N, C-alpha and C positions, 0 to 999 in steps of 0.2 A: 504494500499500500504507499502510496506517496500522498503527503500532506500539501494540498493546494494554499490553504490559508486556515485561521484557525477554526472554522467550521468545518470544511471541504475535506472529506479523504476520498481517494479516487482508489478503488481495487485496480491493482495491476492485472492487464489482458493475462489469461492463462493459456498455457501450451501443452499437447501431448503427442504424443505419435500418432501421426495418421490424421491430424488435423488439416496438414496442407491439403490431404487425398481430397478429405472433405469438403474443403473449401473451393477448392481447385474445379472439382465433379460437381459441385453446385452451380458453379461459375460458366462451365462447359454446358451442364444440360439447360440452363438459362439460354445462352447463345442460340443452341439447338432449338429451343422451342421459338425463339424470336424469329429465326431463319424460318420454321415451317411455316409458322404464321404469316410470314412477309411474302411466302413463295403464293399462297393463297391458291392451292392446288387442292383437290377432293380429300386428303390426308390431313390437311392443315390443322383441321380440331383435334388431333393428336398431341398439336403444341400445346394447349393447355394440361394434356396430364404430363407433358415432360414439364412444363412450368411449374407444376406440383411440384413433383419429384425435386427440382432445383430447389423450389421454396421450402420443403421441408429440410434437406439436408444443408442451406446457409441459416436456417432455423436454430439447428444444432449446433452447427460452427460458431454461430453468432453467442449462443447460449454458454457455450463452454468455453469460449474465450471471453467471455463478459464484455462483448463487442454490444451494447444495451442500445446505441442509436440504430446498428442494421440489425440488432432482432425486433426492435419496433416495425420498421422498415418492410421486414421480410415477413412478419406476422399479417400486416395490411395485402403485401403479395400474396401471401398462402390463401387468404379469404377471398381474394378477387380472382384467383383460378381454381376455387373451387367454384365459384360461381359463374366461370367460364366451363368447366366438365360439365358442371350443371345445365346450363342453357345449350352450351354444343352437342355434347355428347348424349346428354340424358334425354332433356325435352327437343331435343333437335332442333 
């Protein structure tokens, strides 16, 4: 922990073996999902599933690494991706 001021203490980000793999895999899946949606082909709807997997991995990475700003953003992305899965794959 490091102390920023008298009242604020910031936790140091954590790291563990495999954390880089989770982060890079989550990022790569996000890029693949974006590419699939941007191509606007018949299989584009599966981009939402890939985005959801990406968000789950990046949520895990953010939580374990104490990257709380990323955790908040990935939490929002996860729910928007679930909405995409519901709208594109379940209700069609």
